[in-house]
C-alpha positions, 0 to 999 in steps of 0.5 A: 500500500502506498504511504501517501494513502494509508499512513494516519500520520501522513501529512501532505503539507510536510511531505511536499515541503520536504520534496520541494526543499531543494535539499537533495538528501532531504528530497531523496529520504522523502521519496525513497520510502514511497511505493512505485505507483506513488513515486511515479505520481510524485515525479509526474507532478513535479514534471508538470510543475517544472514545465506547464505555465501557471506555476510561480517561478519558485515553484518551478525552481523547486520542482526542477531541483527535486527532479535533478535530486532524484536523478531525472533532469528532463531536457529543456528545463532551464531557469528562464522558462 
């Protein structure tokens, strides 16, 4: 089962704060315990944050940093988008 769905102590705000912290060690430690399905959902959301319009520039940067920390840096992501 997914830690994102079945853990009564799971706090989404704390989870996303850690994922978007720009601290590679904290990002990886928060991401690692998730099941594969949850990891994929988080990666997809981070990719949308990093590439789709409508997100605050700081959110976009944090999403890019998280993707980089997780070993996924899509082509074309840059600071000027």
